[in-house]
C-alpha positions in Angstrom: -155.1 -61.5 10.8 -158.5 -60.6 8.8 -161.5 -62.2 10.3 -162.7 -63.7 7.2 -159.5 -65.7 6.8 -159.9 -67.0 10.2 -163.1 -69.1 9.3 -162.3 -72.7 8.5 -163.6 -72.5 4.9 -160.6 -70.9 3.2 -158.0 -73.2 4.7 -160.2 -76.4 5.8 -158.6 -76.2 9.1 -160.1 -75.4 12.4 -158.9 -72.2 14.4 -157.1 -74.4 16.8 -155.3 -76.3 14.1 -154.5 -73.2 12.2 -153.3 -71.6 15.5 -151.0 -74.7 16.5 -149.5 -74.7 13.0 -148.6 -71.0 13.1 -147.3 -71.6 16.6 -145.1 -74.1 15.6 -144.3 -72.6 12.2 -143.0 -69.3 12.9 -139.9 -69.9 15.0 -138.9 -72.7 12.5 -139.5 -70.3 9.8 -137.6 -67.5 11.3 -134.5 -69.9 12.0 -134.4 -71.0 8.5 -134.6 -67.8 7.0 -131.8 -66.4 9.3 -129.5 -69.5 8.4 -130.1 -68.8 4.7 -129.4 -65.3 5.1 -126.3 -65.8 7.2 -125.2 -68.2 4.2 -125.7 -65.5 1.5 -124.0 -62.8 3.5 -121.0 -65.1 4.3 -121.0 -64.2 8.0 -122.6 -62.5 10.8 -124.9 -59.4 10.5 -123.5 -56.1 9.9 -126.7 -54.4 11.4 -129.1 -55.2 14.2 -132.1 -57.4 13.7 -135.3 -55.4 13.1 -133.9 -52.9 10.8 -134.6 -52.3 7.3 -138.0 -52.5 5.3 -140.7 -54.1 7.3 -142.8 -56.7 5.7 -146.4 -56.1 4.6 -147.8 -59.1 6.3 -147.1 -60.6 9.7 -145.4 -63.9 9.9 -148.9 -65.6 10.7 -150.6 -63.8 7.7 -147.7 -65.1 5.4 -148.4 -68.5 6.6 -152.0 -68.3 6.3 -151.7 -66.8 2.6 -149.5 -69.7 1.7 -151.9 -72.5 2.8 -154.8 -70.8 1.2 -152.6 -70.6 -2.1 -151.6 -73.9 -1.9 -155.1 -75.3 -1.2 -156.5 -73.3 -4.1 -153.8 -74.1 -6.4 -153.6 -77.9 -5.8 -157.2 -78.1 -6.5 -156.8 -76.2 -9.8 -153.9 -78.8 -10.6 -156.0 -81.8 -9.8 -158.8 -80.4 -12.1 -156.3 -80.2 -15.0 -155.4 -84.0 -14.8 -156.8 -86.3 -17.5 -160.1 -87.8 -16.5 -160.8 -85.3 -13.9 -164.3 -84.3 -13.3 -165.6 -80.8 -12.6 
């Protein structure tokens, strides 16, 4: 994970909070992803896990990017509300 994203400023979370969230989220995310893929396939895998295109970001980086995006996007949405001050 890039060092500049490990600082608390982009996420408003401490390193321990972010690490805890990532530790809890990765297994749940993988399980949910496999369940949805199983349903889309209509059955069991035809190839072994780990084959195919590799993701650009690690699961931890994907979670971090999501947190930063949601934090920044929600602030923009709040700023667009009537009566919001800048």
